[in-house]
VMD Tcl script that builds the backbone (N, CA, C; Angstrom):
set m [mol new atoms 339]
animate dup $m
set s [atomselect $m all]
$s set {name element resname resid chain x y z} {
  {N N MET 1 A -128.673 -142.115 64.637}
  {CA C MET 1 A -129.071 -141.087 65.298}
  {C C MET 1 A -128.236 -140.789 66.712}
  {N N THR 2 A -127.338 -139.393 65.413}
  {CA C THR 2 A -126.071 -139.283 66.415}
  {C C THR 2 A -126.908 -137.888 67.201}
  {N N ASN 3 A -128.200 -137.104 66.532}
  {CA C ASN 3 A -128.620 -136.087 67.340}
  {C C ASN 3 A -130.049 -136.248 68.136}
  {N N SER 4 A -129.935 -137.685 68.890}
  {CA C SER 4 A -131.251 -137.950 69.460}
  {C C SER 4 A -131.771 -137.049 70.719}
  {N N LYS 5 A -130.435 -136.703 71.263}
  {CA C LYS 5 A -130.616 -135.993 72.702}
  {C C LYS 5 A -131.282 -134.663 72.144}
  {N N SER 6 A -130.449 -133.922 71.290}
  {CA C SER 6 A -130.797 -132.659 70.690}
  {C C SER 6 A -132.572 -132.580 70.310}
  {N N ASP 7 A -132.565 -133.921 69.474}
  {CA C ASP 7 A -133.832 -133.679 68.740}
  {C C ASP 7 A -134.967 -134.172 69.770}
  {N N ILE 8 A -134.688 -134.798 71.239}
  {CA C ILE 8 A -135.635 -134.947 71.780}
  {C C ILE 8 A -135.884 -133.750 72.675}
  {N N GLU 9 A -134.880 -132.953 73.108}
  {CA C GLU 9 A -134.703 -131.814 73.943}
  {C C GLU 9 A -136.143 -130.576 72.915}
  {N N GLU 10 A -135.566 -130.580 71.576}
  {CA C GLU 10 A -136.322 -129.797 70.578}
  {C C GLU 10 A -137.772 -130.335 70.656}
  {N N LEU 11 A -137.919 -131.250 70.900}
  {CA C LEU 11 A -139.556 -131.860 70.756}
  {C C LEU 11 A -140.052 -131.537 72.369}
  {N N LYS 12 A -139.471 -131.503 72.896}
  {CA C LYS 12 A -139.994 -131.313 74.314}
  {C C LYS 12 A -140.046 -129.854 74.254}
  {N N GLU 13 A -139.458 -129.066 73.919}
  {CA C GLU 13 A -139.659 -127.711 73.848}
  {C C GLU 13 A -140.727 -127.027 72.738}
  {N N LEU 14 A -140.585 -127.956 71.890}
  {CA C LEU 14 A -141.999 -127.670 71.019}
  {C C LEU 14 A -143.487 -128.055 71.724}
  {N N GLN 15 A -143.459 -128.853 72.624}
  {CA C GLN 15 A -144.253 -129.673 73.039}
  {C C GLN 15 A -144.750 -128.634 74.327}
  {N N ARG 16 A -143.662 -127.997 74.819}
  {CA C ARG 16 A -144.085 -127.128 75.769}
  {C C ARG 16 A -144.640 -125.851 75.258}
  {N N GLU 17 A -144.091 -125.320 74.142}
  {CA C GLU 17 A -144.545 -124.031 73.421}
  {C C GLU 17 A -146.145 -124.392 72.856}
  {N N ALA 18 A -146.492 -125.596 72.680}
  {CA C ALA 18 A -147.889 -126.012 71.972}
  {C C ALA 18 A -148.812 -125.642 73.265}
  {N N THR 19 A -148.329 -126.056 74.579}
  {CA C THR 19 A -149.359 -126.278 75.799}
  {C C THR 19 A -149.778 -125.033 76.008}
  {N N VAL 20 A -148.722 -124.269 75.861}
  {CA C VAL 20 A -148.959 -122.480 76.081}
  {C C VAL 20 A -150.021 -121.854 75.428}
  {N N ARG 21 A -149.602 -122.217 73.892}
  {CA C ARG 21 A -150.535 -121.756 73.147}
  {C C ARG 21 A -151.861 -122.177 73.300}
  {N N ARG 22 A -151.891 -123.445 73.648}
  {CA C ARG 22 A -153.585 -123.991 73.741}
  {C C ARG 22 A -154.056 -123.755 74.771}
  {N N ALA 23 A -153.460 -123.464 75.945}
  {CA C ALA 23 A -153.891 -122.357 77.266}
  {C C ALA 23 A -154.253 -121.220 76.894}
  {N N GLU 24 A -153.631 -120.215 76.267}
  {CA C GLU 24 A -154.012 -119.096 75.600}
  {C C GLU 24 A -155.158 -119.149 74.446}
  {N N ARG 25 A -155.342 -120.071 73.914}
  {CA C ARG 25 A -156.321 -120.230 72.925}
  {C C ARG 25 A -157.394 -120.390 73.624}
  {N N ASN 26 A -157.940 -121.241 74.645}
  {CA C ASN 26 A -158.830 -121.531 75.207}
  {C C ASN 26 A -159.134 -120.530 76.299}
  {N N ARG 27 A -158.294 -119.952 76.741}
  {CA C ARG 27 A -158.886 -118.616 77.367}
  {C C ARG 27 A -159.736 -117.676 76.885}
  {N N PRO 28 A -161.069 -117.193 77.895}
  {CA C PRO 28 A -161.923 -116.592 77.227}
  {C C PRO 28 A -161.538 -114.835 76.665}
  {N N SER 29 A -162.050 -114.636 75.570}
  {CA C SER 29 A -161.577 -113.250 75.012}
  {C C SER 29 A -162.126 -111.874 75.935}
  {N N SER 30 A -161.550 -111.138 75.639}
  {CA C SER 30 A -161.763 -109.939 76.622}
  {C C SER 30 A -163.704 -109.620 76.603}
  {N N ALA 31 A -163.914 -109.293 75.477}
  {CA C ALA 31 A -165.438 -109.176 75.723}
  {C C ALA 31 A -166.460 -110.334 76.185}
  {N N THR 32 A -165.922 -111.758 76.050}
  {CA C THR 32 A -166.383 -112.660 77.147}
  {C C THR 32 A -165.957 -112.649 78.834}
  {N N ARG 33 A -164.941 -112.261 78.743}
  {CA C ARG 33 A -164.373 -111.792 79.982}
  {C C ARG 33 A -165.526 -110.316 80.696}
  {N N GLN 34 A -165.863 -109.643 79.961}
  {CA C GLN 34 A -166.694 -108.364 80.371}
  {C C GLN 34 A -168.164 -109.031 80.719}
  {N N GLU 35 A -168.473 -109.800 80.004}
  {CA C GLU 35 A -169.784 -110.497 79.851}
  {C C GLU 35 A -169.753 -111.019 81.577}
  {N N HIS 36 A -168.687 -111.781 81.436}
  {CA C HIS 36 A -168.678 -112.623 82.813}
  {C C HIS 36 A -168.612 -111.987 84.041}
  {N N ALA 37 A -167.690 -110.716 83.771}
  {CA C ALA 37 A -168.105 -110.051 84.965}
  {C C ALA 37 A -169.190 -109.293 85.226}
  {N N GLN 38 A -170.118 -108.973 84.194}
  {CA C GLN 38 A -171.216 -108.444 84.466}
  {C C GLN 38 A -172.136 -109.205 85.235}
  {N N GLN 39 A -172.118 -110.664 84.784}
  {CA C GLN 39 A -173.129 -111.617 85.231}
  {C C GLN 39 A -172.724 -112.152 86.546}
  {N N SER 40 A -171.241 -112.217 86.992}
  {CA C SER 40 A -170.825 -112.384 88.568}
  {C C SER 40 A -170.942 -111.286 89.310}
  {N N ASP 41 A -171.231 -110.031 88.694}
  {CA C ASP 41 A -171.672 -108.678 89.530}
  {C C ASP 41 A -173.089 -109.084 90.346}
  {N N ALA 42 A -173.900 -109.568 89.550}
  {CA C ALA 42 A -175.343 -110.004 89.912}
  {C C ALA 42 A -175.296 -110.991 90.581}
  {N N ALA 43 A -174.393 -112.191 90.580}
  {CA C ALA 43 A -174.341 -113.401 91.488}
  {C C ALA 43 A -174.044 -112.929 92.776}
  {N N GLU 44 A -173.752 -113.757 93.438}
  {CA C GLU 44 A -173.262 -113.357 94.939}
  {C C GLU 44 A -171.656 -113.740 94.518}
  {N N ASP 45 A -171.159 -113.004 95.450}
  {CA C ASP 45 A -169.701 -112.835 95.580}
  {C C ASP 45 A -168.834 -114.281 95.642}
  {N N HIS 46 A -169.666 -114.926 96.869}
  {CA C HIS 46 A -169.003 -116.480 97.114}
  {C C HIS 46 A -169.341 -117.022 96.009}
  {N N THR 47 A -170.062 -117.374 95.327}
  {CA C THR 47 A -170.490 -118.184 93.892}
  {C C THR 47 A -169.232 -117.811 92.771}
  {N N ALA 48 A -169.220 -116.356 92.902}
  {CA C ALA 48 A -168.366 -115.792 91.550}
  {C C ALA 48 A -166.744 -116.429 92.054}
  {N N THR 49 A -166.210 -116.305 93.081}
  {CA C THR 49 A -165.098 -116.655 93.671}
  {C C THR 49 A -164.983 -118.156 93.332}
  {N N THR 50 A -166.129 -119.136 93.913}
  {CA C THR 50 A -165.629 -120.295 93.706}
  {C C THR 50 A -165.699 -120.920 92.465}
  {N N LYS 51 A -166.317 -120.134 91.281}
  {CA C LYS 51 A -166.534 -120.615 89.954}
  {C C LYS 51 A -165.094 -120.170 89.292}
  {N N SER 52 A -164.784 -119.017 89.299}
  {CA C SER 52 A -163.166 -118.423 89.146}
  {C C SER 52 A -162.022 -119.450 89.394}
  {N N ALA 53 A -162.288 -119.976 90.806}
  {CA C ALA 53 A -161.530 -120.873 91.054}
  {C C ALA 53 A -161.172 -122.236 90.521}
  {N N ALA 54 A -162.646 -122.462 90.117}
  {CA C ALA 54 A -162.829 -123.898 89.450}
  {C C ALA 54 A -162.337 -123.833 88.200}
  {N N ASP 55 A -162.616 -122.522 87.154}
  {CA C ASP 55 A -162.127 -122.483 86.135}
  {C C ASP 55 A -160.656 -122.491 85.922}
  {N N ASP 56 A -159.924 -121.691 86.738}
  {CA C ASP 56 A -158.250 -121.898 87.092}
  {C C ASP 56 A -158.094 -123.322 87.040}
  {N N SER 57 A -158.519 -123.933 88.168}
  {CA C SER 57 A -157.862 -125.268 88.040}
  {C C SER 57 A -158.171 -126.268 87.110}
  {N N ALA 58 A -159.068 -126.117 86.204}
  {CA C ALA 58 A -159.419 -126.756 85.143}
  {C C ALA 58 A -158.932 -126.644 84.062}
  {N N SER 59 A -158.250 -125.295 84.055}
  {CA C SER 59 A -157.372 -124.603 82.777}
  {C C SER 59 A -155.843 -125.266 83.353}
  {N N GLU 60 A -155.617 -125.208 84.214}
  {CA C GLU 60 A -154.163 -125.916 84.554}
  {C C GLU 60 A -154.289 -127.363 84.577}
  {N N ALA 61 A -155.082 -128.032 85.037}
  {CA C ALA 61 A -155.431 -129.643 84.721}
  {C C ALA 61 A -155.256 -129.869 83.094}
  {N N GLN 62 A -155.891 -128.990 82.492}
  {CA C GLN 62 A -156.035 -129.291 81.024}
  {C C GLN 62 A -154.569 -129.573 80.168}
  {N N PRO 63 A -153.663 -128.583 80.051}
  {CA C PRO 63 A -152.353 -128.750 80.019}
  {C C PRO 63 A -151.569 -129.681 80.273}
  {N N ASP 64 A -151.666 -130.209 81.892}
  {CA C ASP 64 A -150.879 -130.931 82.431}
  {C C ASP 64 A -151.501 -132.460 81.853}
  {N N GLU 65 A -152.529 -132.488 81.227}
  {CA C GLU 65 A -153.244 -133.630 80.899}
  {C C GLU 65 A -152.683 -133.784 79.582}
  {N N ALA 66 A -152.745 -132.791 78.434}
  {CA C ALA 66 A -152.265 -133.043 77.488}
  {C C ALA 66 A -150.675 -133.258 77.328}
  {N N GLU 67 A -150.059 -132.689 78.232}
  {CA C GLU 67 A -148.560 -133.141 78.113}
  {C C GLU 67 A -148.091 -134.228 78.926}
  {N N LYS 68 A -149.414 -134.921 79.528}
  {CA C LYS 68 A -148.870 -136.031 79.809}
  {C C LYS 68 A -149.123 -137.111 78.634}
  {N N THR 69 A -150.285 -136.928 77.948}
  {CA C THR 69 A -150.494 -137.547 76.533}
  {C C THR 69 A -149.665 -137.400 75.935}
  {N N ILE 70 A -149.036 -136.385 75.187}
  {CA C ILE 70 A -147.699 -136.137 74.642}
  {C C ILE 70 A -146.573 -137.074 75.016}
  {N N GLN 71 A -146.318 -137.048 76.047}
  {CA C GLN 71 A -145.066 -137.732 76.784}
  {C C GLN 71 A -144.976 -139.065 76.438}
  {N N ASP 72 A -146.357 -139.994 77.260}
  {CA C ASP 72 A -146.646 -141.304 76.389}
  {C C ASP 72 A -146.554 -141.612 75.493}
  {N N PHE 73 A -147.255 -140.638 74.302}
  {CA C PHE 73 A -146.898 -140.705 72.866}
  {C C PHE 73 A -145.392 -140.953 72.472}
  {N N VAL 74 A -144.775 -140.020 72.992}
  {CA C VAL 74 A -143.170 -139.988 72.975}
  {C C VAL 74 A -142.170 -141.285 73.118}
  {N N ASP 75 A -142.696 -141.736 74.119}
  {CA C ASP 75 A -142.592 -143.081 74.995}
  {C C ASP 75 A -142.565 -144.118 73.907}
  {N N GLN 76 A -143.666 -144.288 73.417}
  {CA C GLN 76 A -144.046 -145.639 72.774}
  {C C GLN 76 A -143.282 -145.056 71.679}
  {N N ILE 77 A -143.170 -144.088 70.521}
  {CA C ILE 77 A -142.537 -144.000 69.761}
  {C C ILE 77 A -140.773 -144.184 69.705}
  {N N GLU 78 A -140.078 -143.950 71.113}
  {CA C GLU 78 A -138.938 -144.047 71.172}
  {C C GLU 78 A -138.879 -145.924 71.451}
  {N N SER 79 A -140.063 -146.326 72.340}
  {CA C SER 79 A -139.759 -147.741 72.165}
  {C C SER 79 A -139.830 -148.548 70.999}
  {N N VAL 80 A -140.835 -148.087 70.099}
  {CA C VAL 80 A -141.059 -148.815 68.989}
  {C C VAL 80 A -139.691 -148.655 67.860}
  {N N VAL 81 A -138.989 -147.469 68.269}
  {CA C VAL 81 A -137.451 -147.177 67.196}
  {C C VAL 81 A -136.832 -147.993 67.951}
  {N N LYS 82 A -136.459 -148.447 69.168}
  {CA C LYS 82 A -135.356 -149.271 69.720}
  {C C LYS 82 A -135.698 -150.613 69.388}
  {N N GLU 83 A -136.899 -151.047 69.398}
  {CA C GLU 83 A -137.143 -152.203 69.191}
  {C C GLU 83 A -136.867 -152.406 67.312}
  {N N MET 84 A -137.369 -151.912 66.937}
  {CA C MET 84 A -136.812 -151.993 64.948}
  {C C MET 84 A -135.398 -151.797 65.221}
  {N N GLU 85 A -134.572 -150.840 65.923}
  {CA C GLU 85 A -133.197 -150.919 65.857}
  {C C GLU 85 A -132.584 -152.696 66.274}
  {N N GLU 86 A -133.235 -153.016 67.284}
  {CA C GLU 86 A -132.758 -154.316 67.884}
  {C C GLU 86 A -132.966 -155.274 66.533}
  {N N ALA 87 A -134.380 -155.338 66.096}
  {CA C ALA 87 A -134.350 -156.213 65.057}
  {C C ALA 87 A -133.521 -156.073 64.080}
  {N N ALA 88 A -133.023 -155.108 63.653}
  {CA C ALA 88 A -132.144 -154.745 62.422}
  {C C ALA 88 A -130.983 -155.397 62.479}
  {N N ASN 89 A -130.667 -155.260 63.921}
  {CA C ASN 89 A -129.211 -155.876 64.385}
  {C C ASN 89 A -129.284 -157.355 64.454}
  {N N ASP 90 A -130.346 -157.678 64.996}
  {CA C ASP 90 A -130.144 -159.282 65.213}
  {C C ASP 90 A -130.563 -159.999 63.732}
  {N N HIS 91 A -131.487 -159.306 62.796}
  {CA C HIS 91 A -131.694 -159.757 61.652}
  {C C HIS 91 A -131.482 -159.208 60.373}
  {N N PRO 92 A -130.006 -158.715 60.029}
  {CA C PRO 92 A -129.881 -157.605 59.255}
  {C C PRO 92 A -130.285 -158.000 57.637}
  {N N VAL 93 A -130.515 -159.339 57.435}
  {CA C VAL 93 A -131.160 -159.384 55.976}
  {C C VAL 93 A -132.612 -159.451 55.845}
  {N N LEU 94 A -133.369 -159.701 56.943}
  {CA C LEU 94 A -134.530 -159.437 56.838}
  {C C LEU 94 A -134.928 -157.978 56.929}
  {N N ALA 95 A -134.102 -157.326 57.943}
  {CA C ALA 95 A -134.161 -155.308 57.590}
  {C C ALA 95 A -133.968 -155.201 56.515}
  {N N LEU 96 A -132.969 -155.669 55.700}
  {CA C LEU 96 A -132.569 -154.904 54.234}
  {C C LEU 96 A -133.747 -155.480 53.376}
  {N N LEU 97 A -134.415 -156.666 53.717}
  {CA C LEU 97 A -135.513 -157.230 52.747}
  {C C LEU 97 A -136.694 -156.411 53.002}
  {N N ALA 98 A -137.156 -155.905 54.327}
  {CA C ALA 98 A -138.098 -154.926 54.753}
  {C C ALA 98 A -138.344 -153.662 54.186}
  {N N ALA 99 A -136.888 -153.328 54.053}
  {CA C ALA 99 A -136.605 -151.677 53.464}
  {C C ALA 99 A -136.837 -151.585 51.955}
  {N N PHE 100 A -136.131 -152.703 51.589}
  {CA C PHE 100 A -136.581 -152.755 49.756}
  {C C PHE 100 A -137.851 -152.983 49.521}
  {N N SER 101 A -138.623 -153.911 50.276}
  {CA C SER 101 A -140.098 -153.721 50.097}
  {C C SER 101 A -140.891 -152.534 50.196}
  {N N LEU 102 A -140.663 -151.784 51.591}
  {CA C LEU 102 A -141.030 -150.783 51.613}
  {C C LEU 102 A -140.567 -149.765 50.522}
  {N N GLY 103 A -139.697 -149.896 49.937}
  {CA C GLY 103 A -139.274 -148.510 49.057}
  {C C GLY 103 A -140.040 -148.815 47.987}
  {N N ILE 104 A -140.320 -150.187 47.531}
  {CA C ILE 104 A -141.091 -150.493 46.250}
  {C C ILE 104 A -142.776 -149.878 46.358}
  {N N ILE 105 A -143.294 -150.412 47.618}
  {CA C ILE 105 A -144.608 -150.027 47.765}
  {C C ILE 105 A -144.540 -148.267 47.895}
  {N N VAL 106 A -143.724 -147.787 48.357}
  {CA C VAL 106 A -143.705 -146.099 48.254}
  {C C VAL 106 A -143.629 -145.747 47.006}
  {N N GLY 107 A -142.534 -146.347 46.383}
  {CA C GLY 107 A -142.741 -146.001 45.088}
  {C C GLY 107 A -143.469 -145.968 44.103}
  {N N GLN 108 A -144.377 -147.227 44.043}
  {CA C GLN 108 A -145.579 -147.572 43.426}
  {C C GLN 108 A -146.918 -146.574 43.873}
  {N N LEU 109 A -146.673 -146.197 44.926}
  {CA C LEU 109 A -147.657 -145.087 45.757}
  {C C LEU 109 A -147.758 -143.795 45.138}
  {N N PHE 110 A -146.195 -143.576 44.746}
  {CA C PHE 110 A -146.336 -141.854 44.354}
  {C C PHE 110 A -145.726 -142.200 42.883}
  {N N SER 111 A -146.095 -143.362 42.208}
  {CA C SER 111 A -145.923 -143.029 40.820}
  {C C SER 111 A -146.779 -142.250 39.653}
  {N N ARG 112 A -146.418 -141.750 38.588}
  {CA C ARG 112 A -147.193 -140.608 38.332}
  {C C ARG 112 A -147.732 -141.547 37.030}
  {N N ARG 113 A -148.678 -142.232 37.026}
  {CA C ARG 113 A -149.290 -143.187 36.157}
  {C C ARG 113 A -150.506 -142.820 35.676}
}
mol reanalyze $m
mol bondsrecalc $m
mol representation Tube
mol addrep $m
């Protein structure tokens, strides 16, 4: 794991791009915006202002929650990898046997019989 820092930075950048694209995808289209504007003209200005403020705060909360969930998942993966490295260092024969067994299983799964 020589490039773990650059891999983590690349993963974080991809996560940021994904949250931006999800936010763009979740925004209503221009036709939907026009319908919403016509409906809000019929309603009171105060109600429309309150509704748009609530929509903005909800759209901001969703990427934050997704980002937090992704970061939790990344942290869990990192801890599992560290535990596996420690186990391999503590029990190298067992690690070699496990890797060999996993190779046999994967080979059997992908064999063309």
